[in-house]
N, C-alpha and C positions, 0 to 999 in steps of 0.2 A: 504494500500500500504506500502511496506517495504522500508527501507532506504538503501537497498542493491545497491551497485554501478552498478551492472549488469542491474538493472531495471531502473536506473535513466538515463535521456538523457544526452548526452555530453554537458558540459558547456564549451564554447570556452574560451581560455585564452585571456588575454589582447592583446597579439601579434596577435592571430587569428582574434579577433574583429577588430583590427586596420587594418590588411591586407584586410579584407573584406570591411571595410569602404572605404579604399583607392581605391579598385577596383570599388566599386559602384559609388564613386564620379567620377572616370575617365570614367566609362562606361556611365554615364548619357548623354543622347542625341545620343549615338552611335547606329548604325544599326547592324543587325546580321553579315554582312560581316566585319564590323569594329571590332566587338568583337571577331569574329573568328580569325582575324589577330592578335589581342592582346593576345588571348589565345595561339596561335602558338608561339608568341614571348616569353610569360611567360613560356611555356613548354620548349622551347629551353634554356632559361636562367636558368631554374631550374635544368636541367640535370636529374640525377637519383632521381626521387621523393621519392623512398624508403629511400634515404639518406638525403633528404632535411629537413631543419628546419621547425618548425610549421608555421612560417610566410610565407615561400615560398610555402609550401603545401597548406595553406589556400588561398593564392593568386591564384594559379593555379585552385584550386577547385571552387573558386568563379567565375573566368573567364569561366570555363566550365559550371557552373550552369546558368550564365547569357546568354551565347551563346546558350545553349539548350533552354532557355526560349524564346529567340528572334527568334529561328528557326520557331516557330509557331505563334509568335506575329505579326511580320511584321513591327512594328513601332520602334521608338527609345526607348532605355531603360530609365526608370524612377523609382527610388526606391519607390516613393510614390504609384506607381501602381503595385509594385512587391508583390504578396501575401506572398511569403516566408519572405521577409523583414518585412512586416507588422505583420505577425504571430510571428516573433522573438520579435519585439517590444512589442506586446501585452503580450507574455509570460513573458518577463522580467518585465513588469509593474505589472503583476499579482503576480510574485514571490516577488517583492519588497513590494507590498501591503500585502501579506501573512506574510512576515517577520516583517512588522510594526505592525501587529495585534498580534504577539506573545508576 
């Protein structure tokens, strides 16, 4: 595998990680209808997403992702049962372990 940036996955900035963590914390225990309302509020607050900073864009993106997840889920949101969140944590742990082995 090459180290070409085009083939490497996007590594979120600290601002993006913090925004996603805030949304996940806020969304914990919310139902689909509640996250849909929060998404709508975030979209309205963001305005033009093409002009939004990375924190705002990440906030809206995470509300969208969680709202879509809950559309099929039916229960309240919980980060510890969110496969996407758990996959991110595993990937970061594997990356850190690989860096330690170098």
